[in-house]
N, C-alpha and C positions, 0 to 999 in steps of 0.2 A: 780503325786508327789508331796507328802508333805516338803517343804524347814521348815528345823528348824530354830533358830533366829541363829545358827551360821554357817548356810548354807546359808542364807543371808547374813549376813558380812561378808566379803573376809576376808578383814585385815585393819588396820588403812592406814591413809597416813600421811607421816610423813617428810612438806617440812615447808620453810619458811613461805609459807601464811596462812598454814594450823595452824600453831603453834600461826601467829599473830592473827588468828581467833579465838584462843581460849579468849584474852581477853574478847571478844562478846557472850561468851559461844555457839561458833560453833565450832563442830567438823565434820573431815573428814574421810570419807569411802569409800574402794572400794567396792561395793555390787555384788550378782547374778545378771546377764541381765534381767533375768526375773521379778524381785522383783518392787513392785510398790511402791508406796510413802506409803501406808498406812502399807505394809507388813514391811518397813522399820522400821517405825514408830514406832510399834509392837516390833519389834526383839531387836529395839536399849534398848527399855523401859523395855523388859523381861531381857536381859542380862548384863545391866549395874544397873537396880534399879533406875533409872531418868524417868523424866516426858519429853517430847519430844514438843516443839512450832510448828515448824516446818521441813519440809524436801525438799531441792531443789535438783533435780537430774541432772545428764550429761552425753548423752550416745557420747562414744567414739568408731568410728569405727576405724578397727586395720590398720594398715599400710600394702599395697601389699610388700612382701617380696623377692628377687632374690637370691639364690644361685647356681652359674654355669648357664648353660641355666634351672634351675627349678625355678617355681615361688611357694609363698607363700604366707598365710597372715597370720599377728598377730590377736589374739584373738581381738573380741570386749570388752570392758567393762563399766563400769556403775559406775560413782562417786555418792556419796549423800552427802549433807554436812545439818547436824543435829544443828538446833539451839535449847536448851532445854531453858527452861522456867528458871524466875529469881530465883524462892523459892524452884527449883530443887538443889540437890546436883551435884557438878562436877562429870565425870566419870575419875576413880583411875588412870587408865592405863595412861592417860597424864598427870598426875600431875609432874613428876618428868624428862621430856622432855624438858623441858626450861632451 
């Protein structure tokens, strides 16, 4: 299965901690679970027209949940913190969030 840039980048993470990281040119996204760092770097560069310096990822396992007698599980997620180079432009999507 071939993933496009928008398949890899699921959605941005909008929290106080991620907004504070924007000053250091760090942007946080939820990404596809099967995407590796190279795929994430290429997807962000293609989608937003920026230059990525580094990508740090975090795999998060979904919690087990119970509804009555039935057991279920929330989906696993993957979070990526993307650091842009100093000479790169910023991502416009996050500009008006502060």
